C-alpha positions in Angstrom: -25.0 9.6 40.2 -22.1 12.0 40.4 -19.9 9.4 38.7 -22.4 9.0 35.9 -22.4 12.8 35.3 -18.7 12.9 35.4 -18.4 10.1 32.9 -21.1 11.7 30.7 -19.2 15.1 30.8 -15.9 13.4 29.9 -17.6 11.5 27.0 -19.1 14.7 25.7 -15.7 16.4 25.8 -14.1 13.5 23.9 -16.9 13.6 21.3 -16.3 17.4 20.9 -12.6 16.9 20.5 -13.0 14.1 18.0 -15.4 16.3 16.0 -12.9 19.2 16.0 -10.1 16.9 14.9 -12.3 15.5 12.1 -13.2 19.0 10.9 -9.5 19.9 10.9 -8.6 16.8 8.9 -11.2 17.6 6.3 -9.5 21.0 5.6 -6.0 20.1 4.3 -5.4 23.5 2.8 -5.4 25.0 6.3 -2.6 22.8 7.4 -0.5 23.8 4.4 -1.2 27.5 4.8 -0.2 27.5 8.4 3.4 28.2 9.3 5.2 24.8 9.6 2.6 23.2 7.4 2.6 19.5 6.6 4.8 19.9 3.5 7.4 21.9 5.4 7.4 19.3 8.2 7.9 16.5 5.8 10.8 18.4 4.1 12.4 19.0 7.4 12.0 15.3 8.4 13.5 14.3 5.0 16.5 16.6 5.6 17.1 15.2 9.1 16.9 11.6 7.9 19.4 12.3 5.1 21.7 14.0 7.7 21.5 11.0 10.0 22.3 8.6 7.1 25.4 10.7 6.2 26.5 10.7 9.8 26.0 6.9 10.0 28.1 6.4 6.9 30.9 8.5 8.3 30.8 6.7 11.6 30.9 3.3 9.9 33.8 4.4 7.7 35.7 5.6 10.8 35.0 2.6 13.0 34.3 -0.5 10.8 35.3 -3.2 13.4 33.2 -1.6 16.1 30.3 -1.3 13.7 30.5 -5.0 12.7 30.8 -6.0 16.3 27.8 -3.9 17.3 25.7 -5.3 14.5 26.7 -8.9 15.5 25.8 -8.2 19.1 22.4 -6.6 18.1 21.7 -9.6 15.9 22.4 -12.0 18.7 20.1 -10.0 21.1 17.3 -9.9 18.6 17.7 -13.6 17.8 17.5 -14.5 21.5 14.5 -12.3 22.0 12.6 -13.8 19.1 13.6 -17.4 19.7 10.8 -19.7 20.6 
């Protein structure tokens, strides 16, 4: 019986959490108005991706042989892992 009550309590808590998350999802303006809103986070993510691409280009230009060797090794590993 105690186990059933514990499970029921946990299920009720999960339902309440899902309901709260569903309500938050229905209010997109609150996410944008909050500091660090969705648009700001996407802009930051975009900036970080662009920075990583620039760093990768610089690294490839500085070490072309090591880059090709690494790509070859990675291709071989992936090929071995996906082989039937």
